[in-house]
MARNU-663695 format. One line per 5 residues: their letters; for each residue y, z, x of N, C-alpha, C. Coordinates in nm, 3 decimals, padded with zeros to 5 digits. Example, Ala and Ser with C-alpha at 12.3 -4.5 7.8 and 13.67 -1.06 7.14 Angstrom:
BEGIN
as	-00.569/00.780/01.319/-00.450/00.780/01.230/-00.330/00.780/01.320  -00.225/00.708/01.285/-00.106/00.714/01.367/00.003/00.787/01.290
//
This chain:
BEGIN
xxxxx	06.267/-07.313/20.385/06.387/-07.324/20.263/06.483/-07.413/20.393  06.526/-07.482/20.379/06.649/-07.532/20.466/06.816/-07.477/20.505  06.846/-07.476/20.606/06.992/-07.359/20.620/07.091/-07.371/20.553  07.098/-07.504/20.469/07.203/-07.556/20.401/07.151/-07.504/20.206  07.035/-07.488/20.200/06.982/-07.415/20.146/07.013/-07.289/20.131
xxxxx	06.938/-07.197/20.184/06.936/-07.063/20.277/07.146/-07.034/20.223  07.160/-07.103/20.261/07.353/-07.027/20.285/07.383/-07.059/20.106  07.364/-07.185/20.034/07.393/-07.151/19.927/07.360/-07.016/19.884  07.239/-07.033/19.889/07.184/-06.919/19.825/07.196/-06.751/19.781  07.231/-06.740/19.955/07.326/-06.600/19.982/07.459/-06.577/19.924
xxxxx	07.574/-06.707/19.921/07.697/-06.700/19.909/07.691/-06.751/19.744  07.621/-06.753/19.678/07.592/-06.793/19.544/07.669/-06.657/19.464  07.780/-06.739/19.350/07.846/-06.607/19.323/07.863/-06.656/19.161  07.908/-06.582/19.068/07.921/-06.565/18.952/08.059/-06.624/18.893  08.122/-06.701/18.773/08.273/-06.643/18.737/08.269/-06.517/18.648
xxxxx	08.407/-06.477/18.675/08.427/-06.348/18.651/08.370/-06.298/18.497  08.393/-06.370/18.428/08.397/-06.374/18.308/08.264/-06.332/18.318  08.135/-06.397/18.363/07.997/-06.456/18.299/07.919/-06.330/18.389  08.045/-06.245/18.533/07.935/-06.146/18.576/07.995/-05.990/18.521  08.107/-06.051/18.388/08.110/-05.915/18.382/08.057/-05.892/18.230
xxxxx	08.006/-05.984/18.166/07.882/-05.975/18.042/07.772/-05.931/18.092  07.726/-06.001/18.281/07.650/-05.929/18.282/07.635/-05.804/18.342  07.739/-05.737/18.372/07.758/-05.628/18.479/07.762/-05.535/18.305  07.786/-05.549/18.177/07.777/-05.502/18.070/07.635/-05.471/18.080  07.516/-05.560/18.066/07.435/-05.576/18.054/07.363/-05.470/18.178
xxxxx	07.412/-05.510/18.303/07.308/-05.421/18.349/07.344/-05.218/18.338  07.444/-05.181/18.276/07.517/-05.079/18.290/07.410/-05.013/18.131  07.419/-05.119/18.004/07.353/-05.063/17.916/07.180/-05.058/17.937  07.124/-05.135/18.097/07.025/-05.179/18.052/06.956/-05.031/18.160  07.062/-04.958/18.252/07.046/-04.873/18.297/07.056/-04.741/18.221
xxxxx	07.166/-04.751/18.147/07.188/-04.617/18.088/07.059/-04.570/17.961  07.000/-04.684/17.886/06.864/-04.714/17.787/06.759/-04.687/17.857  06.734/-04.681/18.041/06.663/-04.663/18.050/06.595/-04.565/18.069  06.683/-04.446/18.074/06.624/-04.237/18.117/06.582/-04.264/17.986  06.588/-04.284/17.841/06.556/-04.243/17.715/06.442/-04.340/17.738
xxxxx	06.380/-04.459/17.766/06.258/-04.522/17.819/06.169/-04.417/17.895  06.226/-04.441/18.015/06.167/-04.290/18.097/06.105/-04.188/18.062  06.229/-04.125/17.972/06.167/-03.998/17.877/06.046/-04.015/17.790  06.047/-04.087/17.760/05.917/-04.200/17.653/05.819/-04.222/17.705  05.805/-04.256/17.815/05.689/-04.325/17.907/05.675/-04.176/17.963
xxxxx	05.736/-04.065/18.027/05.656/-03.888/18.084/05.597/-03.883/18.002  05.591/-03.853/17.888/05.528/-03.832/17.747/05.430/-03.823/17.746  05.373/-03.986/17.818/05.226/-04.031/17.775/05.190/-04.044/17.916  05.233/-04.092/18.007/05.193/-04.133/18.136/05.256/-03.982/18.274  05.148/-03.966/18.340/05.225/-03.879/18.442/05.295/-03.957/18.538
xxxxx	05.396/-03.839/18.555/05.560/-03.915/18.637/05.502/-04.017/18.771  05.410/-03.997/18.824/05.394/-04.031/18.959/05.296/-04.209/18.904  05.259/-04.216/18.793/05.207/-04.362/18.750/05.296/-04.374/18.665  05.395/-04.364/18.571/05.504/-04.410/18.532/05.600/-04.482/18.627  05.601/-04.410/18.720/05.695/-04.451/18.841/05.646/-04.622/18.923
xxxxx	05.481/-04.505/18.932/05.433/-04.662/19.023/05.405/-04.766/18.928  05.341/-04.793/18.804/05.324/-04.880/18.722/05.417/-04.993/18.713  05.589/-04.863/18.675/05.712/-04.947/18.647/05.716/-04.998/18.767  05.676/-04.996/18.917/05.730/-05.046/19.052/05.672/-05.159/19.063  05.514/-05.168/19.026/05.427/-05.300/19.025/05.526/-05.425/18.916
xxxxx	05.519/-05.365/18.807/05.614/-05.477/18.716/05.785/-05.529/18.763  05.869/-05.421/18.848/05.952/-05.483/18.891/05.900/-05.599/19.007  05.843/-05.540/19.059/05.777/-05.598/19.164/05.724/-05.768/19.117  05.673/-05.800/19.067/05.622/-05.908/19.010/05.744/-05.976/18.926  05.836/-05.889/18.873/05.945/-05.984/18.819/06.052/-06.036/18.925
xxxxx	06.077/-05.975/19.014/06.113/-06.011/19.155/06.112/-06.117/19.196  05.994/-06.090/19.260/05.888/-06.205/19.307/05.956/-06.346/19.186  05.931/-06.369/19.047/05.979/-06.442/19.001/06.124/-06.457/19.030  06.181/-06.393/19.043/06.344/-06.431/19.001/06.380/-06.435/19.148  06.353/-06.360/19.249/06.436/-06.460/19.400/06.352/-06.581/19.452
xxxxx	06.167/-06.609/19.393/06.131/-06.737/19.460/06.252/-06.848/19.395  06.269/-06.788/19.256/06.357/-06.897/19.147/06.530/-06.931/19.192  06.551/-06.828/19.271/06.690/-06.886/19.312/06.687/-06.860/19.464  06.587/-06.861/19.538/06.620/-06.935/19.677/06.620/-06.806/19.818  06.605/-06.667/19.746/06.585/-06.551/19.774/06.506/-06.534/19.836
xxxxx	06.431/-06.567/19.838/06.304/-06.518/19.939/06.264/-06.477/20.058  06.285/-06.463/20.174/06.268/-06.442/20.312/06.162/-06.329/20.320  06.190/-06.384/20.443/06.063/-06.228/20.559/06.205/-06.165/20.675  06.193/-06.041/20.667/06.296/-05.998/20.681/06.331/-05.948/20.815  06.421/-05.881/20.947/06.418/-05.958/21.047/06.376/-05.760/21.115
xxxxx	06.372/-05.773/21.200/06.347/-05.603/21.280/06.492/-05.507/21.259  06.548/-05.576/21.250/06.701/-05.518/21.218/06.693/-05.430/21.095  06.648/-05.492/20.998/06.685/-05.480/20.890/06.527/-05.329/20.804  06.443/-05.317/20.907/06.322/-05.275/20.835/06.422/-05.147/20.815  06.508/-05.053/20.907/06.520/-04.952/20.894/06.558/-04.908/20.702
xxxxx	06.629/-05.014/20.674/06.695/-05.037/20.548/06.670/-05.041/20.403  06.498/-05.116/20.485/06.426/-05.117/20.355/06.345/-04.992/20.353  06.271/-04.936/20.464/06.245/-04.866/20.439/06.338/-04.682/20.388  06.427/-04.681/20.398/06.529/-04.614/20.353/06.567/-04.630/20.238  06.523/-04.735/20.182/06.627/-04.801/20.036/06.457/-04.771/19.927
xxxxx	06.346/-04.809/20.001/06.221/-04.802/19.947/06.183/-04.660/19.952  06.192/-04.542/20.058/06.143/-04.420/20.065/06.260/-04.336/19.949  06.336/-04.307/20.018/06.481/-04.269/19.960/06.469/-04.276/19.793  06.503/-04.403/19.777/06.567/-04.422/19.651/06.455/-04.472/19.495  06.342/-04.568/19.584/06.285/-04.608/19.511/06.172/-04.510/19.509
xxxxx	06.132/-04.473/19.638/05.997/-04.317/19.593/06.023/-04.259/19.532  06.120/-04.138/19.600/06.164/-03.994/19.583/06.241/-03.999/19.477  06.358/-04.050/19.451/06.431/-04.043/19.331/06.384/-04.120/19.213  06.287/-04.165/19.177/06.200/-04.249/19.068/06.129/-04.111/19.033  06.051/-04.087/19.100/05.965/-03.992/19.105/05.990/-03.852/19.102
xxxxx	06.137/-03.742/19.163/06.204/-03.676/19.135/06.236/-03.709/18.959  06.267/-03.796/18.913/06.329/-03.853/18.802/06.290/-03.869/18.661  06.145/-03.856/18.745/06.043/-03.930/18.642/05.974/-03.777/18.595  05.907/-03.677/18.709/05.944/-03.547/18.697/05.968/-03.459/18.596  06.113/-03.447/18.641/06.223/-03.413/18.556/06.269/-03.391/18.460
xxxxx	06.232/-03.530/18.390/06.307/-03.562/18.265/06.138/-03.534/18.155  05.990/-03.476/18.210/05.918/-03.384/18.165/05.946/-03.291/18.081  06.075/-03.236/18.168/06.101/-03.089/18.120/06.247/-03.102/18.039  06.307/-03.224/18.083/06.475/-03.216/18.034/06.487/-03.329/17.890  06.577/-03.279/17.879/06.609/-03.398/17.784/06.700/-03.476/17.852
xxxxx	06.643/-03.649/17.831/06.705/-03.776/17.887/06.835/-03.732/17.960  06.897/-03.716/17.813/07.112/-03.690/17.773/07.097/-03.607/17.951  07.064/-03.524/17.940/07.106/-03.414/18.057/07.084/-03.428/18.173  06.976/-03.499/18.183/06.846/-03.571/18.277/06.991/-03.673/18.389  07.051/-03.768/18.303/07.129/-03.861/18.329/07.229/-03.802/18.410
xxxxx	07.275/-03.689/18.289/07.403/-03.643/18.352/07.431/-03.564/18.559  07.297/-03.508/18.507/07.320/-03.487/18.662/07.245/-03.582/18.776  07.141/-03.726/18.726/07.105/-03.778/18.812/07.240/-03.852/18.922  07.360/-03.876/18.789/07.452/-03.953/18.830/07.542/-03.886/18.920  07.533/-03.761/18.935/07.619/-03.668/19.089/07.620/-03.712/19.181
xxxxx	07.501/-03.800/19.212/07.552/-03.900/19.344/07.663/-03.887/19.427  07.719/-03.959/19.369/07.917/-03.969/19.395/07.932/-03.833/19.490  07.927/-03.757/19.413/07.972/-03.594/19.478/07.922/-03.552/19.548  07.697/-03.595/19.563/07.703/-03.536/19.693/07.731/-03.634/19.805  07.753/-03.771/19.800/07.803/-03.837/19.871/07.958/-03.803/19.995
xxxxx	08.051/-03.748/19.853/08.173/-03.745/19.931/08.152/-03.600/19.992  08.101/-03.522/19.955/08.075/-03.392/20.009/08.050/-03.407/20.168  07.924/-03.481/20.160/07.851/-03.521/20.258/07.932/-03.582/20.352  08.029/-03.686/20.359/08.184/-03.719/20.396/08.175/-03.672/20.458  08.203/-03.533/20.387/08.370/-03.469/20.410/08.325/-03.367/20.479
xxxxx	08.207/-03.300/20.505/08.164/-03.210/20.578/08.170/-03.251/20.725  08.113/-03.388/20.724/08.066/-03.463/20.845/08.163/-03.506/20.939  08.293/-03.521/20.894/08.427/-03.582/20.895/08.413/-03.721/20.932  08.272/-03.841/20.874/08.344/-03.976/20.884/08.453/-04.004/20.757  08.477/-03.955/20.700/08.578/-03.942/20.523/08.678/-03.881/20.517
xxxxx	08.788/-03.881/20.515/08.886/-03.786/20.467/08.896/-03.733/20.344  08.908/-03.636/20.292/08.885/-03.566/20.151/09.018/-03.549/20.157  09.096/-03.638/20.081/09.230/-03.625/20.026/09.218/-03.551/19.882  09.395/-03.516/19.864/09.400/-03.460/19.727/09.347/-03.478/19.645  09.347/-03.615/19.559/09.264/-03.703/19.479/09.119/-03.649/19.508
xxxxx	09.042/-03.713/19.616/08.915/-03.714/19.627/08.871/-03.570/19.581  08.955/-03.459/19.633/08.951/-03.322/19.621/08.924/-03.265/19.499  09.001/-03.308/19.443/09.020/-03.315/19.314/08.918/-03.347/19.212  08.877/-03.490/19.230/08.730/-03.558/19.149/08.627/-03.489/19.177  08.633/-03.434/19.358/08.477/-03.380/19.398/08.468/-03.243/19.313
xxxxx	08.592/-03.172/19.277/08.609/-03.029/19.221/08.576/-03.057/19.048  08.604/-03.146/19.012/08.613/-03.145/18.875/08.417/-03.151/18.834  08.384/-03.296/18.953/08.211/-03.261/18.903/08.145/-03.187/18.911  08.156/-03.084/19.027/08.108/-02.952/19.083/08.119/-02.854/18.942  08.268/-02.886/18.922/08.285/-02.786/18.767/08.175/-02.837/18.669
xxxxx	08.165/-02.954/18.636/08.152/-03.023/18.583/07.949/-02.981/18.549  07.933/-03.003/18.695/07.760/-02.956/18.718/07.713/-02.809/18.663  07.848/-02.719/18.693/07.773/-02.557/18.655/07.830/-02.544/18.468  07.882/-02.651/18.442/07.856/-02.652/18.267/07.805/-02.659/18.258  07.701/-02.824/18.265/07.559/-02.842/18.202/07.470/-02.723/18.277
xxxxx	07.457/-02.651/18.371/07.340/-02.536/18.418/07.372/-02.433/18.412  07.466/-02.390/18.302/07.498/-02.280/18.240/07.381/-02.241/18.148  07.345/-02.128/18.151/07.269/-02.065/18.060/07.295/-02.110/17.887  07.407/-02.072/17.858/07.421/-02.153/17.764/07.398/-02.353/17.695  07.381/-02.402/17.789/07.353/-02.554/17.811/07.168/-02.558/17.845
xxxxx	07.141/-02.462/17.944/07.018/-02.498/17.987/06.935/-02.350/17.952  06.783/-02.334/17.889/06.774/-02.212/17.846/06.679/-02.192/18.018  06.764/-02.065/18.076/06.687/-01.996/18.180/06.588/-01.925/18.223  06.518/-01.922/18.043/06.398/-01.806/18.051/06.306/-01.928/18.023  06.351/-02.021/18.088/06.213/-02.147/18.069/06.190/-02.173/18.185
xxxxx	06.085/-02.134/18.290/06.124/-02.180/18.443/06.121/-02.367/18.422  05.987/-02.425/18.313/05.999/-02.547/18.342/06.148/-02.624/18.364  06.226/-02.591/18.273/06.353/-02.673/18.245/06.398/-02.674/18.383  06.419/-02.524/18.447/06.519/-02.551/18.546/06.416/-02.584/18.670  06.313/-02.604/18.688/06.250/-02.718/18.794/06.291/-02.848/18.741
xxxxx	06.255/-02.844/18.587/06.261/-02.979/18.583/06.441/-03.019/18.611  06.542/-02.914/18.620/06.685/-02.975/18.629/06.696/-02.972/18.836  06.640/-02.895/18.851/06.600/-02.899/18.957/06.573/-03.008/19.104  06.485/-03.069/19.011/06.483/-03.228/19.063/06.523/-03.282/19.048  06.645/-03.307/18.945/06.653/-03.435/18.911/06.751/-03.410/19.031
xxxxx	06.897/-03.247/19.059/06.948/-03.284/19.110/06.896/-03.314/19.247  06.717/-03.228/19.350/06.694/-03.337/19.419/06.735/-03.486/19.414  06.702/-03.541/19.330/06.699/-03.688/19.311/06.800/-03.741/19.381  06.958/-03.670/19.281/07.083/-03.698/19.309/07.078/-03.737/19.439  07.049/-03.626/19.521/07.058/-03.611/19.681/07.021/-03.677/19.759
xxxxx	06.902/-03.740/19.703/06.862/-03.787/19.841/06.839/-03.954/19.805  06.907/-03.992/19.677/06.959/-04.136/19.642/07.104/-04.125/19.739  07.172/-03.986/19.714/07.352/-04.035/19.868/07.255/-04.012/19.969  07.149/-03.955/20.029/07.174/-03.959/20.141/07.079/-04.113/20.170  07.003/-04.191/20.074/07.001/-04.327/20.155/07.144/-04.420/20.060
xxxxx	07.228/-04.344/20.012/07.383/-04.478/20.030/07.444/-04.402/20.157  07.440/-04.279/20.202/07.519/-04.309/20.363/07.451/-04.353/20.431  07.317/-04.367/20.429/07.286/-04.430/20.568/07.268/-04.579/20.538  07.316/-04.631/20.419/07.329/-04.773/20.365/07.476/-04.877/20.462  07.545/-04.697/20.448/07.735/-04.741/20.511/07.753/-04.771/20.652
xxxxx	07.604/-04.717/20.682/07.687/-04.718/20.833/07.527/-04.824/20.917  07.449/-04.911/20.817/07.397/-04.974/20.852/07.438/-05.140/20.895  07.419/-05.159/20.953/07.406/-05.327/20.967/07.310/-05.443/20.957  07.365/-05.503/20.841/07.281/-05.593/20.759/07.255/-05.681/20.806  07.127/-05.788/20.839/07.161/-05.920/20.888/07.084/-05.968/20.735
xxxxx	07.001/-05.965/20.743/07.020/-06.066/20.537/07.057/-05.950/20.440  07.064/-06.022/20.327/07.212/-05.976/20.213/07.095/-05.849/20.159  07.165/-05.768/20.111/07.081/-05.663/19.983/06.997/-05.732/19.905  07.059/-05.783/19.804/06.910/-05.917/19.777/06.805/-05.965/19.826  06.833/-05.991/19.927/06.727/-06.097/19.999/06.594/-05.967/20.028
xxxxx	06.691/-05.855/20.031/06.580/-05.733/20.110/06.522/-05.686/20.014  06.597/-05.666/19.889/06.528/-05.570/19.775/06.344/-05.611/19.701  06.314/-05.745/19.756/06.094/-05.741/19.688/06.096/-05.672/19.802  06.078/-05.700/19.932/06.052/-05.596/20.033/06.056/-05.400/20.007  06.192/-05.365/19.989/06.199/-05.295/19.877/06.104/-05.197/19.831
xxxxx	06.082/-05.292/19.736/06.014/-05.258/19.601/05.870/-05.254/19.666  05.840/-05.329/19.754/05.688/-05.352/19.817/05.635/-05.230/19.829  05.772/-05.176/19.939/05.693/-05.146/19.994/05.698/-04.945/19.895  05.760/-04.944/19.821/05.773/-04.837/19.720/05.705/-04.851/19.587  05.593/-04.918/19.596/05.539/-04.956/19.510/05.410/-04.935/19.623
xxxxx	05.354/-04.967/19.734/05.224/-04.900/19.806/05.264/-04.780/19.770  05.335/-04.725/19.825/05.344/-04.613/19.836/05.379/-04.475/19.708  05.406/-04.532/19.636/05.382/-04.462/19.482/05.249/-04.469/19.398  05.180/-04.594/19.459/05.033/-04.603/19.448/05.012/-04.513/19.480  04.957/-04.568/19.635/04.865/-04.426/19.750/04.890/-04.276/19.652
xxxxx	05.030/-04.239/19.646/05.077/-04.111/19.583/04.973/-04.087/19.452  05.019/-04.171/19.383/04.948/-04.124/19.250/04.761/-04.150/19.275  04.707/-04.237/19.324/04.558/-04.190/19.338/04.562/-04.136/19.447  04.588/-04.064/19.432/04.542/-03.970/19.539/04.576/-03.816/19.476  04.693/-03.805/19.406/04.702/-03.667/19.361/04.674/-03.685/19.209
xxxxx	04.653/-03.809/19.128/04.605/-03.797/18.997/04.451/-03.923/18.980  04.454/-03.942/19.097/04.289/-04.044/19.052/04.367/-04.168/19.003  04.268/-04.199/18.926/04.282/-04.354/18.831/04.394/-04.308/18.714  04.459/-04.417/18.698/04.586/-04.378/18.580/04.457/-04.342/18.397  04.473/-04.230/18.393/04.457/-04.204/18.260/04.508/-04.226/18.140
xxxxx	04.535/-04.313/18.062/04.633/-04.297/17.925/04.569/-04.424/17.798  04.624/-04.396/17.739/04.596/-04.429/17.596/04.651/-04.645/17.553  04.632/-04.716/17.603/04.773/-04.801/17.593/04.754/-04.850/17.425  04.903/-04.874/17.447/04.915/-04.984/17.321/05.043/-05.045/17.335  05.078/-05.107/17.203/05.172/-05.220/17.177/05.288/-05.131/17.272
xxxxx	05.354/-04.996/17.204/05.445/-04.933/17.196/05.514/-04.926/17.395  05.372/-04.844/17.395/05.351/-04.812/17.549/05.414/-04.948/17.622  05.322/-05.050/17.620/05.326/-05.174/17.658/05.497/-05.220/17.695  05.541/-05.228/17.589/05.681/-05.265/17.576/05.784/-05.165/17.649  05.750/-05.001/17.671/05.831/-04.926/17.732/05.820/-04.955/17.894
xxxxx	05.693/-04.987/17.923/05.694/-05.010/18.059/05.776/-05.191/18.091  05.720/-05.273/18.027/05.803/-05.416/18.047/05.972/-05.365/18.022  05.999/-05.274/17.963/06.137/-05.273/17.947/06.177/-05.180/18.051  06.106/-05.071/18.116/06.166/-04.994/18.224/06.127/-05.059/18.371  06.034/-05.111/18.361/06.030/-05.261/18.505/06.081/-05.360/18.506
xxxxx	06.101/-05.446/18.427/06.124/-05.626/18.429/06.304/-05.517/18.401  06.329/-05.508/18.308/06.465/-05.492/18.244/06.549/-05.370/18.310  06.500/-05.275/18.357/06.545/-05.156/18.398/06.535/-05.132/18.482  06.479/-05.225/18.604/06.434/-05.220/18.731/06.482/-05.374/18.789  06.392/-05.448/18.777/06.386/-05.604/18.810/06.524/-05.674/18.761
xxxxx	06.546/-05.719/18.644/06.637/-05.768/18.632/06.828/-05.698/18.648  06.792/-05.579/18.616/06.919/-05.498/18.652/06.967/-05.514/18.791  06.861/-05.463/18.922/06.882/-05.459/19.047/06.930/-05.632/19.105  06.832/-05.700/19.057/06.912/-05.859/19.077/07.056/-05.901/18.999  07.096/-05.876/18.889/07.184/-05.890/18.796/07.295/-05.782/18.880
xxxxx	07.249/-05.682/18.946/07.385/-05.591/18.963/07.415/-05.630/19.118  07.313/-05.714/19.175/07.364/-05.799/19.324/07.437/-05.891/19.337  07.441/-05.970/19.189/07.500/-06.073/19.179/07.655/-06.039/19.161  07.658/-05.892/19.010/07.782/-05.870/19.054/07.864/-05.846/19.094  07.757/-05.729/19.198/07.860/-05.707/19.363/07.935/-05.801/19.448
xxxxx	07.860/-05.931/19.398/07.946/-06.047/19.497/08.083/-06.104/19.400  08.034/-06.084/19.266/08.173/-06.124/19.175/08.287/-06.083/19.126  08.245/-05.933/19.163/08.390/-05.829/19.098/08.391/-05.748/19.242  08.573/-05.726/19.238/08.613/-05.605/19.334/08.482/-05.497/19.358  08.489/-05.411/19.426/08.385/-05.292/19.445/08.497/-05.166/19.342
xxxxx	08.561/-05.193/19.323/08.616/-05.070/19.265/08.633/-05.127/19.145  08.601/-05.256/19.070/08.524/-05.247/18.951/08.455/-05.229/18.933  08.361/-05.229/19.034/08.202/-05.209/19.021/08.182/-05.088/18.963  08.299/-05.010/19.095/08.217/-04.831/19.089/08.285/-04.762/18.967  08.406/-04.826/18.900/08.431/-04.726/18.781/08.388/-04.769/18.731
xxxxx	08.269/-04.882/18.685/08.200/-04.953/18.583/08.089/-04.858/18.492  07.991/-04.818/18.692/07.941/-04.755/18.648/07.875/-04.618/18.587  08.008/-04.566/18.541/08.047/-04.435/18.542/08.008/-04.460/18.419  08.042/-04.567/18.334/07.968/-04.615/18.191/07.828/-04.542/18.165  07.737/-04.582/18.236/07.623/-04.523/18.247/07.551/-04.462/18.209
xxxxx	07.631/-04.285/18.287/07.595/-04.195/18.154/07.608/-04.210/18.007  07.731/-04.242/17.996/07.792/-04.220/17.857/07.698/-04.271/17.752  07.624/-04.368/17.858/07.533/-04.482/17.763/07.368/-04.392/17.744  07.371/-04.336/17.851/07.251/-04.314/17.820/07.262/-04.186/17.725  07.387/-04.091/17.734/07.321/-04.000/17.619/07.320/-04.059/17.515
xxxxx	07.446/-04.134/17.463/07.429/-04.210/17.323/07.285/-04.237/17.307  07.238/-04.373/17.403/07.057/-04.413/17.363/06.992/-04.294/17.335  07.021/-04.145/17.435/06.924/-04.052/17.349/06.938/-04.038/17.269  07.015/-03.976/17.205/07.143/-03.970/17.091/07.067/-04.021/16.980  07.030/-04.157/16.990/06.999/-04.234/16.841/06.821/-04.317/16.881
xxxxx	06.790/-04.283/16.989/06.647/-04.324/17.009/06.549/-04.162/17.038  06.588/-04.111/17.076/06.480/-03.961/17.068/06.557/-03.876/16.996  06.697/-03.854/16.925/06.729/-03.748/16.843/06.777/-03.642/16.895  06.804/-03.689/17.055/06.836/-03.555/17.135/07.031/-03.527/17.089  07.062/-03.391/17.059/07.133/-03.357/16.980/07.274/-03.336/17.123
xxxxx	07.422/-03.370/17.163/07.499/-03.370/17.197/07.589/-03.307/17.187  07.578/-03.190/17.267/07.688/-03.038/17.225/07.782/-03.023/17.308  07.827/-02.881/17.313/08.011/-02.909/17.350/07.908/-02.909/17.513  07.866/-02.813/17.564/07.823/-02.829/17.708/07.833/-02.955/17.754  07.711/-03.024/17.683/07.656/-03.179/17.761/07.844/-03.270/17.797
xxxxx	07.886/-03.198/17.654/08.024/-03.347/17.657/08.097/-03.289/17.695  08.101/-03.206/17.779/08.202/-03.147/17.854/08.181/-03.168/17.983  08.054/-03.152/18.029/07.985/-03.175/18.177/08.001/-03.318/18.224  07.969/-03.425/18.120/07.956/-03.556/18.104/08.101/-03.622/18.132  08.202/-03.547/18.058/08.324/-03.527/18.083/08.399/-03.560/18.246
xxxxx	08.374/-03.460/18.287/08.396/-03.358/18.377/08.334/-03.501/18.486  08.210/-03.438/18.495/08.136/-03.481/18.642/08.195/-03.655/18.648  08.154/-03.771/18.476/08.239/-03.861/18.540/08.355/-03.888/18.549  08.436/-03.786/18.502/08.611/-03.822/18.557/08.648/-03.780/18.693  08.546/-03.709/18.766/08.548/-03.668/18.862/08.490/-03.784/18.999
xxxxx	08.404/-03.833/18.927/08.386/-03.931/19.035/08.459/-04.090/18.948  08.491/-04.086/18.903/08.605/-04.223/18.873/08.752/-04.175/18.995  08.802/-04.027/18.965/08.893/-04.027/19.074/08.842/-04.051/19.189  08.687/-03.958/19.248/08.688/-04.043/19.398/08.666/-04.161/19.403  08.629/-04.327/19.312/08.641/-04.400/19.330/08.756/-04.446/19.368
xxxxx	08.873/-04.350/19.238/09.015/-04.445/19.287/09.072/-04.443/19.401  09.038/-04.304/19.459/09.094/-04.214/19.570/09.028/-04.338/19.692  08.884/-04.372/19.727/08.841/-04.420/19.840/08.898/-04.595/19.795  08.971/-04.624/19.739/08.990/-04.775/19.693/09.101/-04.815/19.787  09.189/-04.742/19.888/09.253/-04.787/20.044/09.140/-04.813/20.105
xxx	09.033/-04.770/20.105/08.982/-04.759/20.225/08.850/-04.867/20.160  08.813/-04.902/20.038/08.757/-05.027/20.000/08.832/-05.131/20.066  08.955/-05.138/20.027/09.047/-05.257/20.021/09.002/-05.295/20.194
//
């Protein structure tokens, strides 16, 4: 690719209206993907669920990035961030979420999974890298209160060890994602996040496939049109297309808008789980979601000056 074409590929952005439509598609895609993953792990082991989805995403991204002129070979300086995203987010987060959803409703799983910004804020405050002002402290406190609400024995069956383990796995997944975000903030990028995306997915696909073969052997599942459609949705729409679209949205809309907008993902997830899986929306779930989403929104608003 010539330098001029490369510059065009890197700097391309969308009109605000198109970016907003694409952003809505991303939030819907991510929210619904939790119900899809819940359906997948009911038929396929979690590791193979994550691995097969990653293969589909890899093929989809190869086509998308090739078509948009964002297919590059990363430089050595970007290798740490490739490994960070691949291992902490795409491998560890994905595997823990898939495993946790075997025992936990998708609606409660997505609320626990989206506590990630709370762990980022807490870690930054403890490390002294960010100042926890009043508004941010209120947001973190509200989020932690929401976590207590969803984890209370009236919401989760504490007599069922599988349920507790599932919840713990998804909380660990959120913490691993938070660790990835903290590293990303300190990384000095050479290529753009979009250009590195294929390589991150490639590393994750190799690791997930090796882990699946080592622990579970060859995949054993009964293929059906329904299962194939679930994998295609999760791998292409929920992963490849969503990652690409979010990269385009981040170039085209203000950071505060995208940060606040993504808080709608758990709400979409709860709604889709109710519609697609018949999961009930009880008072504990609604209250916990309101506190956690509201807490994240407050923390995001508190970060607005530093983002600017």
